[in-house]
N, C-alpha and C positions, 0 to 999 in steps of 0.2 A: 368444502372440497373444490377441486378444480378439475377440468376435463380437457383431454386432448381432442381436437376436432374429430367428429365422426367421419370415417372414411370406409368405404366398402373394400373387403379383401378379395383379391383375385389370385387364383393359384398361379405361381410362377415356378415351374420345375427347375429352372436354372439358378434360382436364388440360393445363396450360400448361407446355411444355417449351422452355426457351431462347427464350421470347417467342412461340412458335407453339403452336397447339393440337396435341395428340398426333395427332389425325386428319389435320391438314394435313401433318405430318411423315411419317406413314405413307402418305398419298396420294402424296407426292413419291417415296418409296422404291418404291412400286408402279410409278410411272412409270419407274423404273430397272430394272424387270424382276423385282422380288420379288413373291411372292404376298402376299395380304392378311395371312395369319397370320405369314409371315416378317417382313413390314414392322412389324407391331404388336409382335412379340417383340423386334425390334431396337430399337424406340423404348423399350420397357420396360427393356431392358438398358442403353441409353444414359443413362437417367434413373432409376436405381434408387430414389433418395430419393423421387421423385414417386410411384412405384408400390410402395413399401415392400418392396423386395428386400433380403435380408440379404447382408452382406459379411463377409469374413474377411481379416485382415491377413496379408500374406506379404512379408517383408522383401527377398527375392531377386527379386521381380518387377521387370522392367525397365519404367520409365515414361519413354517417349520417350528411351530409351537410358541412363537413369540408374537405378540400383537404388533401390527404394522406401526401403530402410533408409538410404541415403545422403541422400535427400531429407529424410527425417524428422530425421536428425541435423543437417542444415543448419538446419532450422527451429528445433530446440532451441537451437543455438548462436547463431544470428543473430536470431531472433525471440522468444527467451526463452519458448518454449512448453514445456509438459510433453511427455514422450515420447508419452503417450496422445493429447493434443491434436494433436501433429504427425502421428501416424499417421492419425488421423481426417481431418486436412487433406489428406494425400496421397490417401486413398481418395475424398475428395470431388472431387479434381482428376482422378482417373483411375478413375471408378466401375466401368467395365466390366471392369477388370483384377482386381477383388477380389470379384467375385460368387461366392458359395458354390456349389459344384457341386451340392449337394442342394437348392438353392432351388427352390421350386415356382412355376411360372407358371400362373396360373389358366386355366381352359378357357373362361371367359366372354369369347370373342372376338367383338367387334362391329365390323362394317364402319363406320368412322367417316365421317360425311358431311363433305365439304370445305366449310368455311365461308369466307365472303368478308370477314368482319369480326371482329376480336378486340380486346381492350383490353390491350396489352402493357405499358403504362406506368402502374401503379397508384401515382401520386404524390399525396401528401397535399395536399388543397386545390386540385388541378388539375381541369380539365375532363376529361370522358371522351375519351381518345385512342383512335383506331382504326387498325388496319392493314388496308388493303384492296388490291384489285388482284391482279395475278398474282404468283406466287412467282418470285423471281429465280433464275437458274442458280447452282448451287453444285457444283463449283468455278466461279468466275467466268471470263469470257473476258478475259484480260489483254491489253492492247495491247503493241506492241513497246517502249514506253517503260518497261515493267515486266519485269524479268528475274528469274525464279524459278529458283534454282540448287539442285539437289540435291547431296548429297555426291559428290565425284568428277566433277562436271560439267566441261564445257569452260569454264574460268575466264578464257579469253582476253578475253571480253566485258568483264570488270571493268577490264582495262587499256585496252581500246578506248574505253570511256566516259571514263576518266580522261584519256587523251590528248586527247580532244575537249574536255573541260570544265576543264582544269587552268589555262589561262593567264589572266592578268589582263586583257589587251586583247580576247580573243575569248570566253573562257569566261564572264567576268562579264557580257558583253552578249549572250550567246547566247539564242536562243529555245528551245533544247532543255531538257528536263527528264528526269531518270531516277530510278527506284527500283530498287534491287537487293535482292531478297528471298532470304535463305538459309534453306533448309529445315532443321528440326531433325535432328540426326544423332548416333548414338552415338560417332562419331569426328569429329575436327575437319575443317573445310574447309581444306585445305592451300593457302591463297591469301593473298597479301599485298594487302590492300585499301587503295588510295589513293583519297581522296575529294576530288573537285573541286567546282566551282561547280554549283549546282542539282542536286545528287546526294544522295540519302538511302540509307542502308544499314540494313536491318532483319533481325532474326532472326524466325523464324516459330514459335518454341516458346512454351510456357507460361512457362517460366523462362528467364532469360538464358543459363544454362549448358546449356540444351538445344541451343543453336546456338553452336558455337565456331569462330572463324576464327583463322588463324595470326597475323595482325597487322592492325591497322586504323590508318590514318595520315592526318592532315591536315598538310601541310608547305607550304613556300613555293616557288612557281613563278613569281615575279614577275621581269620583265625589269628591274625597278628595285630593286636590292639594298637601297637605303635604306628601302624600305617595310616590309621584314620580313614580319610576318603581319598588317599593318594592314588589308589588304583581303581577308583570308581569310573571306569571308562565305558565306551561302547554301549550307550543307551540314549534314548531320546524321547521327547514328548512334544506334540504340537496339535494346534487347532482344537483346544479344549478349554473349558471353564472348570476350574477346580476349587473345592473348598479347602479347609485346613486339615492338617494331620490329626488323626483322631486322639492322639495322646501327647504329642510333642508340643512343648511350649517353652518360651524363653522369657524370664522375668514376668511371667504371668500372661504373656502375649502368645497367641496361637497363630498358625499359618501353615503354609506349604513347606515341606522339608525337601530340598534338592541339593544334597551334599555330594558334589561331583568334583572330578579333576580331569578336565579335557575330554574331547570326543564324546560329549554328552549334551548336545544342544537342546535348548528349550525355545520353542518358536510359537508364534501366533497363538498366544494363550491369554486368558484372563484368570488372575489369581485373587480369590477373596482373602481379605485380611493381609497377613505378611508373607514374605518369601525369605526363607532361611537358606543360605548357600553354604552352610557348614553345620556341624553337629556338635553341640555341647553336651558332654556326658556328665551327669551329676554323680557325686560319690554315694556310696551306700549309706543307708540311714545310720546316724550316730558317728560318722567319721568326719572329722573337721578337716578343712583345707590346711590347717597347721600341723596335722598329724604327719609323722615321718613316712607313714605308709601311703599317704595321699599321692596318686600318680601325677607326675609332671608330663606336659605334652611331649610326645615323641620318645618317652623313656621306654626302653624295651625290657620287659620283665618276663620271667618264666610264666607261660600261659596258665599252667595248672595252678601255680601259686597265686596268680592274679585272681582266678576264679575262687579259690579258697578264701581270699580276702573279701569277696563279694563284688569284685569288679568284673566287667566284661570288656571295657574299652577305656582308653585314657580320657581325661577331661580335655575339652577344647580340641577335638580331632583336627589333624592337619587336613587341609583341602588346597588344591593347587591348580586353579585355572578352570575356565569354562566359558560358555558363550550363550547369550540369550538375545533374541531378536523379535521385535514386534510383539512385545509382552506388556500387558497392562496389569500392574499390581495395585490393588485397591488399598493396600496398607503400605508398609515400609519394606524395603529390601535390606536385609541384615547380612552384611558381608563377613563379619566376624573374623574367623581364622583363615578365610580365603586369602591366598597369597597374591593371586591376580585373577582378573575377570574382564571380559569384553561384553559390553551391552550396546546394542544398536537399535535405535528407534523404540525405546522402552519408556514407560511412564510409571512413576510411583510417587506416593506422598512424600517419601524421604528415602535417602540412601545412607544407611548407618555404617559407621567406620569399619574398614577392613584392614588387612595386614600390610601389604606392600604396594602393589601397582595395579591401577584400574583404568580402563579406557572406556569412554562414553562417546558415542557418535549419534547425533540426532535425538538425544535424551533430555527433554526440557527439565530443568530443576536439578540435574545431576551435579555433584560437586566438581570443583575445578581447582587445581593447584596453580599458584602463580609461577611464572617463569623463574627458573633457578631454584625452586623448592626441591630439596634433596632429602628431606626427612620423611620416612615412610609413615603413613601411606601417601603415595603420590597419585594424583588423579589427572588424567589427560582428557580434555573435553572438547569435542568438535561439535559446533552448534547444529549443523545439518548434515544429512547424508547426501553427498553430491549427486550420485546416480545409484539407484537401487531398483531391483525387482525382487519381490519376495519369492521364497521357495515355492515351486508347484506343490499342489496337494490334491487330494481326492475328495469328491463330493458325491454323496448318494442322494438321488432325487426322491421325492415322495412316491413316484411310480416304480421305484426299485432299480431304475437305471443309474449308471455311474457316469460321472464327468470328471475330466482332468482339468483342474483350475490352474491357469497360468497367469498370475497377476501381472499387470502392465508395468512397464518401466516408468519410474518417477524420478524427479530430480529435486534437489534442495528440500528434502523432506525432514520434518521434525515431528517426533511423536509416532504413535501407532496408527495403522491404517488397516482395518479389517474389511473394507469395502470390496465388493466383487460384482461385476456385471456379467450379463449373458455373453457378451463378446469375449470375455476372458475364460469361457468354459468350452472344452472340447469333448464331444461325446466319445465314450469308450469304444464305440464301433470302429474308431480309427486308432485305437490303442492296442498294441500287442502285449499281453500279460505273459512275461517270460518266467519259466521255472528252471531250476538247475538241470533238469533232464533235457532241456533244449540245447542244441549245439550252437556254437558260435556262428556256423554257416546259416542255421535257421534264423537266428536273430539278425544277422546281416541281411538276410533276404527280406525281412520285415522292414529294416531300416531303408533298404533300397526302394521299397514301396512308398516311402515317405511317412511311415507310421511312427508314432511315439512308442516308447518302450517303458513298461513298468516291470521292474525286476522283483519277483517275490523273494522272501527271505531264503537264504541258502548260499552255498558256495558254488561258483560257476568256474569250472576248469576250462579256460578258453584255449582252443586250438589255433585260433587266429584272432587278429585285432578286430574289434568292432569299429566300423567305419560310419561316421555321421557326415552325410553329404548334403542333406536338404535343409534349407533355411527353416528356422522355427522349430526344429525337432526337440523333443524332451526325452531325456533318460532319467527316470526316477526310481531309486531303489527303496524298498521297504525292509524294515527290520535288519539293517546293516547287511544287505545283500553284498556279497563279496566276490569281486572279479579277480581271478588269479591269472597273471600274465602268461602268455603262451611260452612254451619251452624254448622257442626261437629267440627269446629276449626282445620281442617286440612289445609295444605298449598294449595295455588293456583296451584303450579307446583312443582313436585318432579322429579329430574333427577337421574337416577340410577347410582350406583357407576361405573358400567362397561361401561357406555356411555361416550365416549370421542369425542372430536371435536364438541361439542354442541355450538350453538349460540342462545342466548335468547336476543331479542332486541325489543325496542320500546313498552314496555308494562308497564301498571300501575297496581300494585297489591294493593288490598284494603281489609281491614278487614270487616267481616260480620256485617251487621247492625241489631240491635235488639231494639225494643221500650224499653225505660227505665222504664216506669211505676213508681211504688212506691219503687223501689229497693234502697238499701243503698250500700255503697262501699263494705261491706262484702258480699253482694249478687251477685256481678258481676262475670261473667265468666272470667277465666284467658285469654281467647282469644287464637289464634293459636301461637305456638312457633315461627313459621316462615311463611312468605307468599310465599317465593321461597326457596326451599331447593335443593342445588346442591350437591348431593351425601350424604353419611353418614360418610365419612372418613375411610371406611374399606379397601380401595384400595390405594396403593401408586403407582404413575406413574413416569416414567422417564421424567423429565421436559425438557431434551434435545431433545425429540422427539416432533416436532411441532404439529403433529396430536393428541397429548395427551392432549392439552390444551382445556379448555372450556372458552367461552367468554360471558360476559354480557355487553350489550350496552343500554344506555338510558332507564333503567328500574327504576321505582319509586315505593316505598312502602309507604302507608299512612293509617292512621286510619281516621275515619270521612268521608270526601268526600261530594258529593252533598246531600246525605241524612242526614248526621250527621257532620256538619262542626267542632264540637268540640268533644273531647273524653268524656267518661262518667265521668271521674274524674274531668274534667273541668266543666261539667254540674252541678256537685254537689257542686261546689265552688260558694258560694253566692256572692263573690266579682267580679265575671266575668260578662261582659255585657250579656243581655238576648235576644238580637235580632241581626240579620244580619245588616250590614251597610245599611242605607237607606231603611230599611224594618221593619215592625212590626211583622213579622213572628217569633215565638219563636224558639230558638235553642235547648232548653233543653228538648227534648222529646225522646232521643235515647241513645243507648249504642253501642259504636264501640271501641274495644280495641285490641291491639296486644302485 
């Protein structure tokens, strides 16, 4: 082992701990029943680096259920760290677990005064940002659309959500939204998670392997077999370690099945075995592929007749596009019938052949096509990611409090990076958890206080634009939280020119819905110029300064939506179909344009 030199801790009320003054954090703890001295001691133990507390390495220490030694070995193997650097990294991630028993806490205990304004975003070249107002509750008060599941919980709710959200004709046009949050655990969550429309699945650990689930799947539940995975949209999974599908295998090889087509990101994950990005349907027993009845990919047959023949879907389902980032696949990635896919900073033993066009950025060992190669599949490969900041995510601490993780900006990165330091965590006491019942004015009030916003699943009918003015602020949506633009045709979100270090993630932006009535094309409103506006281009920043970058992750803009599945121009085109699939409800009653 090695030791950091022993130093005495002295209370510093103005020290910044996770974006809050030490005095603010202590004041909150005293509100939970701790004495002044107990609260201050806890703050100093939570942030030993701030108060110069000595630490000692102990390899057998359990860190969120994983031995410290195993974490360090993973960093050495996958992040090319030295063992000493890896051990220091683990101690930074779990500071309280490695405090020396003989460390001295100073007796200079001072009752810190609760301040109402601090500067949590020291961004180069920015204006002075402040955090004001009341401290938000931590743990937050989650609504029914957010399911937080501990190990061994009643997992029936997972299947209940899937049954509600799985279908093409109902799930895709549903007003429901869900987020399923699995708590970190030393043992796996024994549940097979199937992910339907407008559903996101998250792990709450610091590392993906802190939260293991038995299996995680996106498959095809369409009443139209010829569609395959072509409409498997609006679903996501991140910060998890998953095993293989309980029944699906290809050529005797098992793995995770994630058959999707766009707007279905997979992030910050560890996948045991293989990853299948398409679905191969096998024929009924006794039916040869040479049989005339054997379905060909994309062939549309009468659904009832198909079932009578013993089929439920065509073989080799279509799949058309997707995105994965910061994913470690311990087996092979099988692209199969996927037509196109984008992988960024992912690792796998091998990438097996796909259909058309694939892009890899920062993925060591991924295939690459020579210049001029025009025969499908075509692979574009960029060796490193020039500038990247991973998507923010939520961490639940052992004491039940929540933190918002904002990974640091990196450059020239190749491969995965699951590391996280205390400096990259913000306490939820400075995060406003918004729900659809909150008005745009209320959310803007919290933004004006300098707080980050986490949007719970649901549809937010905005009466005014949400304005982001403070450097370093985060807007994070859960479960495809949907922001509908104001009726005034203004954007859903406007980021000020001077606001740097902004992260906007996990949100769906939607144009305003208006009944069409008797309007013609000439009567239609032009719609908003933008649904998300990032500055106005009036300020030029130094791109070499990491904190000057703003980042957008997993944000989707659309017209139509659950109220108006087609645009007004489509609705006035008499050649288009007039009802939803498997439904007699008319489509052509609304105007939604952008």
